[in-house]
N, C-alpha and C positions, 0 to 999 in steps of 0.2 A: 425458260423465262415465262413468267405468268402473263396472260393476256390482260390488257387494260380494259376496264369496264367503260362502256359508252352508250348503252341503251338503258331504258327505264321500264318499270313494270306497267303493263297496259291495263291491269285490273287491280282493284283494292277491295277486299283483301286478296293477296296473291297466294293462292292455294293450288298446288299442282295435283291434278287427278291422275295424270299419266305422264311420266317423264319421257324425254327424248330417248329414242332407241328401244323403248319397250315393245314387246311383240306378243301381246296377250289378247288379240281380237281376231276373229275369223268371220268371213262372209260366205254365205251359201253359194254354191256353184250352179244352182238350179235357175238362176236368173231372177229370183225373188229378192235378192240382196239382204237376206236375214243376217243380222250381225249377232254373234255370241262371244262370250269370254272363252278363251282357249289358249293353248300353247301354239302360237303362230309358227313355230319351227316344226311342230308335229301336229298339224290340224287334223280333226276327226274327219271321217269319210263324209264326202259331200260338202266340205268346206275348204277354203284356202285362207292363208294369212291376209288380213286386210291391208297390212303394211309391207308385205314382201319380206325378203330375207334380211334386209337391213333394219327392219323394225320401224317404229314410229318416228317420223322425221320432224317432229315438233314437240311442244309441251301443250298438254290440255289443261286448261285452268278452270277451276270450279267457279260458277257464278250463278246469278239469279236471272230469270227471264226478264229481258228488257234492260238489264244493267248496262250502264254506259261503258264503252271500251275506248281507250285513249291511245294515241300514237306514241310508240316507244322511242322513235328517233325521227327527227325531221326529214322529210323527203317529199316526193311527188307521187300522186296517185297514178300508177301505171295502168291499172285495170280494175274494173268492178265486174264480177262474174257470178253467174248462177249455174251450177251443174249438179247432177244427182248426187255426186259423192261429197263435194265440199259445201253444198248449199250456197248461200250468198256469201261471197268473200270480197275483201278489199285488199289489193296488193300495192304496196308503197315501195318505191325505189329510193335509196339514200346513198350518199357519198360520205365516206369517213376515212381519213388518213390515206387518201389515194385509192381506196378500194370501193367497189360497188356492192351494195347489199339490197336485198329485197325482204320485206317483212309482210307476212300474210296473216290476215285476220279472218278466220272461217267460221261458218255456221251462224252468221248474223241474221238478225231480224230486219234490220234496215241499216242505212249508211248515211253519212253526212259528207257532202262534197261530190266532185265529179272528176273524171279522168283529166289529168293535167294540172289539178289544183296542188299548190304547195300546202303541206300539212306540217305544222310545227309540232315539236315534242310537247306532249300533254294536251294536244287538241283532240276534240271528239272525232272518232273514226266511225262509230256505229253503235248498235245495240245488240247484246248477246241473245242468242236463241238456240234452236235445236234443228236448223235446216240441214238438209243433206243426210249423209249416212252418219247418224249421231244417235246415241242412246240416252240423251238428256241434255238440258241446257248447259253449255260450256263454251269456252273460247279455245279453238285450235290456233295457237300462235306459233307460226313457222318463221324461221330466220334463215336466210340463204346468202351465200357469197357467190358473186360472178367469178368463176374460176375456170380457166382452160375452155372458154367458149360455152359454158353451161352454168346453170344455177345449181349450186351444191348446198344441200341442207347442212346446217351446223347447229349445235346445241346453243341456244341463246343464254342459258343460265350463267355460264362463266363470264359472259360479256355484260351481264345485267347488274346495275346498282340495286341495292336493297331499298329502292325509293320508288314510290308510285309516280308515274309520269306527270299526273296533274299536280301533285305536291311539289315536284321539281319546278314547275312553272311558277308557283307561288313563292318558293324559296329564291328563285332567280329574280323575280320582281322585287321582293323585299330587299335583297342584297343590292340591286341596282338603286333602289330608293335610298338606302342607307349611304351608299357611295356618293350619290348626288347631294344628299343632305350634308354630308361631311365636307364635300368639295365647296358647296355654297358657303358654309360657315367658315371654312378656311379662307376662301376669297374675301369674305366680309371682314374677317379678322386682319388679313394682310392689308386690305384697303384702309381699315381704321388705323393701323400702325403707320402707313404712309401718310395719312391725312393729319396725324398728330405731330408730324415733324415740323 
């Protein structure tokens, strides 16, 4: 059975630089954290896979320095963190169909909001950068499910509509306006029919 889509694209244009599960980057073991392209399953001497044996646990999305990053699914900001590997990241926890998910936006320049804030789909999360272990401006977008007492990374692409999160907000607003417009006119029409009796 195919999985239903319920998340939206956090960047526009949506261009994948590195897919979920890829294992083509290594980091030096000398403590200098030099990152190179390599076969992570067979790293060269003095290097190890940056991602471990399972490969990349997210999708890396191409973007421009300072580009706005938007929330893929409504949720609450659980943490805002800075560490040498991920740089500045924002972690949002969401509920969908009785399951708990966490989406992580890494390598940011800055962020909008604070821990505990509700972030709606299509709302600004932060700005794209190259912080942490990164070889260029991009968004590391990670999606996880709370399963068996731990966060388990899952490929977000099969769950993602081919719609930019910010555009979805516009479409929903337009649809709501059209429904309200139609309802008002239907009420006015019904009232005029009752008044003419």
